[in-house]
C-alpha positions in Angstrom: 0.0 0.0 0.0 1.2 3.4 -0.8 1.8 6.5 -0.4 3.1 9.6 -1.1 1.6 11.7 -3.8 2.1 12.9 -6.5 2.1 14.9 -9.6 5.2 16.1 -11.4 6.4 17.0 -7.9 7.5 13.4 -7.4 10.1 13.7 -10.1 11.4 17.0 -8.7 11.7 15.6 -5.2 13.5 12.5 -6.4 16.0 14.5 -8.5 16.6 17.1 -5.8 16.7 15.1 -2.7 17.0 11.4 -3.5 15.0 8.6 -2.1 15.2 8.3 1.7 16.1 4.9 3.2 13.9 3.6 6.0 15.4 0.9 8.3 13.0 -1.3 10.3 14.2 -3.4 13.2 12.1 -5.9 15.1 13.3 -6.4 18.7 10.5 -8.9 19.5 9.6 -11.6 18.6 12.9 -13.0 17.4 13.2 -14.5 13.9 12.3 -18.2 13.8 11.3 -18.2 17.5 8.5 -20.0 19.1 6.0 -17.8 21.0 2.5 -17.9 22.4 -0.5 -15.9 21.3 -1.0 -13.0 21.5 2.3 -12.2 19.8 4.1 -9.3 21.5 5.5 -7.2 18.8 8.1 -4.4 19.3 9.8 -2.6 16.4 11.5 0.7 15.6 12.2 2.5 12.4 14.8 5.1 11.5 15.1 7.5 8.5 16.4 10.9 7.7 12.8 12.0 7.5 10.0 11.6 10.0 8.2 8.2 10.2 4.7 8.6 8.9 3.1 5.3 9.6 3.2 1.5 10.0 1.5 -1.6 8.8 2.0 -5.1 10.0 1.0 -8.1 8.0 0.3 -11.6 9.4 0.3 -14.2 6.6 -0.4 -11.4 4.0 -3.3 -10.0 6.0 -3.2 -6.6 7.7 -3.0 -7.2 11.4 -2.0 -3.7 12.7 -1.9 -0.1 11.4 0.4 2.1 13.4 0.8 5.8 14.1 3.4 8.3 12.9 6.0 7.2 15.5 9.5 5.8 15.3 8.5 2.9 17.5 5.5 0.6 17.9 4.5 -1.9 20.5 1.4 -4.1 20.1 -0.1 -7.6 20.5 -1.3 -9.7 17.7 -3.6 -12.7 18.0 -2.5 -15.7 16.0 -3.5 -19.4 15.7 -1.2 -22.3 16.6 1.3 -23.1 13.8 3.8 -21.4 11.6 3.3 -17.8 10.5 5.0 -15.1 8.4 5.2 -11.6 10.0 5.9 -8.6 7.8 6.6 -5.3 9.6 6.7 -2.1 7.4 7.2 1.6 8.1 6.9 4.6 5.9 8.5 8.0 6.2 7.2 11.4 5.1 8.7 11.0 1.6 6.8 7.8 1.0 9.9 5.6 1.2 9.5 2.5 3.3 11.4 -0.3 4.9 10.4 -3.8 5.7 11.5 -6.7 8.0 10.1 -10.1 7.4 10.4 -13.0 9.8 9.0 -16.5 10.4 7.8 -17.7 13.7 6.0 -20.5 15.3 3.0 -20.1 17.7 2.8 -22.9 20.2 -0.6 -22.0 21.6 -2.3 -19.4 23.7 -0.5 -17.8 26.7 -1.7 -19.5 29.9 -2.5 -16.1 31.5 -3.3 -12.8 30.0 -4.0 -9.9 32.3 -4.9 -7.5 29.5 -8.4 -6.1 29.8 -10.4 -6.3 26.5 -11.9 -3.1 25.1 -15.4 -2.4 26.2 -17.8 0.4 25.1 -20.5 1.7 27.4 -23.2 4.2 26.3 -24.4 6.4 29.2 -26.9 8.4 27.0 -29.3 7.8 25.5 -30.8 4.9 27.4 -31.6 1.8 25.4 -35.2 1.6 24.3 -35.9 5.1 25.6 -38.0 7.8 23.9 -36.2 11.1 23.3 -36.2 14.1 20.9 -33.9 15.0 18.1 -31.0 15.8 18.2 -30.0 12.6 20.2 -27.5 13.4 22.9 -24.9 10.6 22.8 -22.3 10.1 25.6 -20.1 7.0 25.5 -17.0 5.7 27.2 -14.5 3.1 26.1 -12.2 1.2 28.6 -9.5 -1.4 28.2 -5.8 -2.0 28.6 -4.9 -0.3 25.3 -5.4 3.3 24.3 -8.4 4.2 22.2 -7.5 5.4 18.6 -10.9 6.4 17.3 -14.7 6.1 17.2 -17.5 5.7 14.7 -21.2 6.0 15.4 -23.8 4.5 13.1 -27.4 5.6 12.9 -29.5 3.0 11.0 -26.3 1.5 9.5 -25.1 4.9 8.2 -22.0 6.6 9.7 -23.3 9.6 11.7 -20.2 10.6 13.6 -16.4 9.9 13.5 -14.7 10.6 16.8 -11.2 11.3 18.1 -8.6 9.2 19.9 -10.3 9.7 23.2 -11.8 7.4 25.8 -15.0 9.4 25.8 -17.2 11.0 23.2 -20.1 13.5 23.7 -22.0 14.6 20.6 -25.5 15.3 19.2 -27.1 13.3 16.3 -30.0 14.5 14.2 -32.7 11.9 13.5 -36.3 11.8 12.2 -39.3 10.6 14.1 -39.6 6.9 14.6 -37.4 4.0 16.0 -33.7 4.0 15.2 -30.7 1.7 15.7 -27.7 3.3 17.2 -24.2 1.7 17.3 -21.3 3.2 19.1 -17.9 1.6 18.2 -14.4 2.3 19.4 -10.9 1.0 18.3 -7.7 0.6 20.3 -4.1 0.6 19.4 -4.1 -3.2 18.7 -6.8 -2.8 16.0 -9.4 -4.4 18.2 -12.8 -2.8 18.4 -15.9 -3.0 20.7 -19.5 -1.8 20.2 -22.7 -1.2 22.0 -25.9 -1.3 20.0 -29.2 0.1 21.2 -32.6 1.2 19.9 -34.1 4.6 20.6 -37.4 6.2 19.5 -37.7 9.8 18.4 -41.0 11.2 19.5 -41.2 14.3 17.5 -38.0 15.4 15.9 -36.9 19.0 16.5 -34.4 18.9 13.7 -34.4 17.6 10.1 -33.4 13.9 9.7 -30.2 13.1 7.8 -30.4 13.0 4.0 -31.2 9.7 2.4 -28.2 7.4 2.1 -29.2 6.7 -1.6 -29.2 10.4 -2.6 -26.3 11.9 -4.5 -26.4 15.6 -5.3 -27.3 16.9 -8.7 -24.6 19.2 -9.9 -25.9 22.7 -10.7 -25.9 24.1 -14.2 -22.8 26.1 -13.2 -20.7 23.0 -12.5 -17.7 22.1 -14.5 -18.2 18.6 -15.9 -15.3 16.6 -17.3 -16.8 13.6 -19.1 -15.1 10.4 -20.4 -11.8 11.1 -18.7 -10.8 7.6 -19.6 -11.0 8.5 -23.3 -8.6 11.5 -23.0 -5.3 10.2 -24.3 -3.2 13.3 -23.4 -2.4 14.9 -20.1 -2.0 11.8 -18.1 1.0 11.1 -15.8 2.1 8.1 -13.8 4.6 6.8 -11.3 5.8 3.5 -9.9 8.5 4.5 -7.4 8.2 4.0 -3.7 8.6 7.8 -3.2 5.6 8.6 -5.4 3.3 5.6 -5.3 4.6 3.7 -2.3 5.2 -0.1 -2.6 8.4 -1.9 -3.6 8.9 -0.4 -7.1 9.2 -3.9 -8.5 7.5 -5.3 -11.6 6.1 -3.6 -14.7 3.0 -1.4 -15.4 1.3 0.2 -18.3 -1.8 2.1 -19.5 -3.7 1.6 -22.8 -6.5 3.7 -24.3 -9.4 3.0 -26.7 -10.0 -0.6 -25.7 -13.1 -2.0 -27.5 -13.5 -5.0 -25.2 -14.4 -4.9 -22.4 -16.1 -1.6 -22.7 -19.5 0.0 -22.1 -19.3 2.8 -24.7 -16.7 1.3 -27.1 -13.6 2.9 -25.6 -12.3 1.9 -22.2 -8.9 2.6 -20.5 -6.8 -0.5 -19.5 -4.3 -0.5 -16.6 -1.9 -3.3 -15.7 0.6 -3.9 -12.9 2.7 -6.8 -11.6 5.5 -7.3 -9.1 5.5 -8.3 -5.4 4.2 -5.5 -3.1 4.4 -3.1 -6.0 2.1 -0.1 -6.7 1.4 1.9 -9.9 -0.4 5.3 -10.0 -2.0 7.0 -12.9 -3.3 10.6 -12.4 -5.1 13.2 -14.5 -5.4 16.9 -13.8 -8.4 19.0 -15.1 -7.0 22.4 -14.1 -7.3 24.9 -11.2 -10.6 25.8 -9.6 -10.1 27.4 -6.2 -13.8 28.2 -5.8 -15.0 24.6 -6.1 -15.8 22.8 -2.9 -17.9 19.9 -4.2 -16.5 16.9 -6.2 -18.7 14.2 -7.6 -16.7 11.4 -9.2 -18.5 8.7 -11.2 -16.9 5.8 -13.1 -17.0 2.0 -13.9 -14.3 -0.6 -13.3 -13.8 -4.2 -14.4 -11.2 -6.6 -13.1 -9.7 -9.8 -14.6 -9.7 -13.2 -13.0 -6.1 -12.8 -11.8 -7.1 -9.9 -9.6 -8.9 -12.2 -7.1 -5.7 -13.4 -5.6 -3.3 -10.7 -6.7 -4.8 -7.4 -5.4 -3.7 -5.8 -2.2 -5.8 -2.7 -2.8 -7.6 -0.8 -5.6 -7.2 2.9 -5.1 -9.5 5.7 -6.3 -8.5 9.3 -5.4 -9.8 12.7 -6.1 -7.6 15.7 -5.2 -7.7 19.5 -5.1 -4.7 21.9 -4.5 -5.8 25.3 -3.1 -3.6 27.9 -1.5 -0.7 25.5 -1.2 -2.8 22.9 0.6 -3.2 19.4 -0.7 -6.8 18.0 -0.3 -5.9 14.4 -1.1 -9.3 12.7 -0.9 -7.9 9.2 -1.1 -10.0 6.0 -1.1 -9.3 2.4 -1.6 -11.0 -1.0 -1.7 -8.7 -2.8 0.7 -8.8 -6.5 -0.4 -6.6 -7.5 2.5 -8.9 -6.0 5.1 -12.2 -6.4 3.3 -13.3 -2.8 3.8 -13.0 0.6 2.2 -10.2 2.8 3.5 -10.0 6.6 3.6 -6.8 8.7 3.6 -5.6 11.1 6.3 -3.3 13.4 4.3 -1.9 15.3 7.3 -0.7 12.1 9.0 0.0 10.1 5.8 -2.2 7.2 7.0 -4.9 5.0 5.7 -7.9 4.5 8.0 -10.2 1.6 7.9 -13.9 2.4 7.6 -16.7 -0.1 8.4 -18.0 0.0 4.8 -17.5 -3.5 3.4 -15.5 -3.9 0.2 -15.5 -7.5 -0.8 -13.4 -8.6 -3.8 -15.1 -7.4 -7.0 -16.5 -10.1 -9.1 -14.5 -10.4 -12.3 -15.5 -10.1 -15.9 -18.3 -7.6 -15.0 -18.6 -3.9 -14.6 -18.9 -2.3 -11.2 -20.2 1.3 -10.8 -18.5 3.5 -8.2 -19.6 7.0 -7.2 -18.0 9.2 -4.7 -19.3 12.6 -3.4 -16.8 14.6 -1.5 -16.4 18.2 -0.3 -13.5 20.5 0.7 -13.4 23.3 3.2 -10.7 25.8 2.3 -11.2 27.9 5.5 -10.6 24.9 7.8 -8.3 23.1 5.5 -10.3 19.9 5.6 -12.0 17.6 3.2 -15.1 15.4 3.9 -16.1 12.0 2.5 -19.8 12.4 2.1 -21.4 9.5 0.2 -20.1 6.4 -1.5 -22.3 4.4 -3.9 -21.1 1.0 -5.1 -23.3 -0.8 -7.6 -26.3 1.1 -6.4 -25.7 0.5 -2.7 -25.1 3.8 -0.8 -23.1 4.5 2.3 -23.1 7.8 4.2 -19.6 8.3 5.7 -19.6 12.0 6.7 -15.9 11.6 7.6 -13.7 14.7 7.7 -9.9 14.6 7.4 -7.2 17.4 7.5 -5.4 18.7 4.4 -1.7 19.3 4.3 0.3 22.3 3.3 2.8 21.4 0.5 3.0 24.8 -1.4 1.8 23.1 -4.6 0.1 25.2 -7.3 -3.7 25.1 -7.6 -5.3 22.2 -9.5 -8.0 19.5 -9.4 -7.8 16.0 -10.6 -8.4 12.2 -10.1 -6.3 9.1 -10.1 -6.3 5.4 -10.1 -3.8 3.1 -8.5 -3.2 -0.7 -8.5 -1.5 -2.3 -5.6 -0.2 -5.9 -5.9 0.2 -8.2 -2.9 3.1 -10.6 -2.0 2.2 -12.9 -4.9 3.6 -10.5 -7.5 0.9 -11.7 -10.0 -0.1 -9.2 -12.6 -3.7 -8.2 -13.1 -5.7 -5.8 -15.3 -8.3 -3.1 -14.5 -10.4 -1.4 -17.1 -12.0 2.0 -16.5 -15.0 3.4 -18.5 -17.4 6.3 -18.4 -15.3 8.3 -15.9 -16.8 11.7 -15.1 -15.8 14.3 -12.6 -18.1 17.2 -11.8 -16.9 20.1 -9.6 -18.7 23.2 -8.3 
C-alpha cells in the first residue's frame, strides 16, 4: 500500500533530494522463534525523514496499522502453527522499509491480564424515547489506548470521533425508531461496540439526508466527461517515493479498448511485481472556488485480480492555497473494507464500509461525493455508492500544506500483494463534476 503523492512533484523531489532509506528493526519476537499468542511485537524505524506510519501483515493480511512514531508496541492474535510476519514503516517522503520473519505459535498464553476493550453508552438509554437531536455520551475502557470512534445511525455513519476514551455529541434523527451503534478501536486494532434502539417522539431537527441520494450538480458545475478516453495529459509513477510499494515489476496504460467496454472505448491499466504499486493521475485544471466533487466511473477486473490485489485505489484531489486536499479512497482487499486517507498524517484509516473482492468479468459502478473546506483546510467523504448501494460516511480529514500550485484531478492506483501476480483493471465512463 502506498503512499506519497504525486504529480510532477514526485520527479522534482526525487531528483533534488534522492529517495530516503527507512530501516526497520524488530526487537520482539525473534526470527524463527517459538512464541505464544497473542504475539508481543516491538519494532523501531529510522530514517532521515519523520516516520509517517506503520502496517504489520500476518500471513499477508493486515494485522495492525500504526501511528506516525518511530517505535511501535502491540499484541497480535494468531492461531497455533507457523506464520509469516511482515513489519513495514513509511517516512514522510513515501519511502518504506520492511522486515520479514518467520515464527511458530505454540498456543495461547496461559495467562493474559490484558483487559479487553469495552464500550458503554451512558446516554441515550436503550429503548428510551427522546427528541432530536439525540444526545450521545459513550466511554471506552481497556488495557490499550483508544485510537478512534464511529457511530452508526441506522447503519449509516453519523459521527467519526477522536482518539479519546469518551465522546459526547449530538445526532440529528427523524421521528420513529432507530438503531444506534457506538464503536471504538484501540491501538491493537481491536474494536468494541454497543448497540441500542431509541425512539424519536417528534423530531426537533431535520433527519439526515437519504443514504441513496447523491447531489445533482448545478448548471454552473464544470463537468469533465469520459476522462478515460482522454489520451493526453496523463502522468504516472511507480517508485516508492511517489506511489509507495516496492517499485518492483512492470506497469502500463492503454486507451481506446473496445473490449471490455461500455461505450466502445475503455482505459486499461496493468501492474505486476510483489508488493508493487502503480499510480496514474489526470489533472483537469485549477478551480479554487470549487468545494464539491462528484466522481462517477465504472471498473472491471480480470480473474487474476482475485488473488493478486492488495488494494484498488481511487482518489480525487484539489490543491488550493498550497494545501493538498488528497481525498484518497481504496477498496482494501486484504482487510475487506473501504479505507480513507488522512493526508496530514499520511495514513490509511479503515472504515466499516465493506469492500469484498469485486466479481471479475463484469462492470462495477463506483460513485463518490466529496467536499472540501478551504477555510478549515479539511475535506469530507460524504457519500459512497457501489453498484447502487449507498453509504453515508460524513468523515472529515485534514489537508496538508505542501506549497503546490492550484489544480484539481483524479487518479487510479493498482497495488499488488506478495504474490507479485499481474492483473488488469479497465475503467470506463469516468466523469468528474466540480462546483
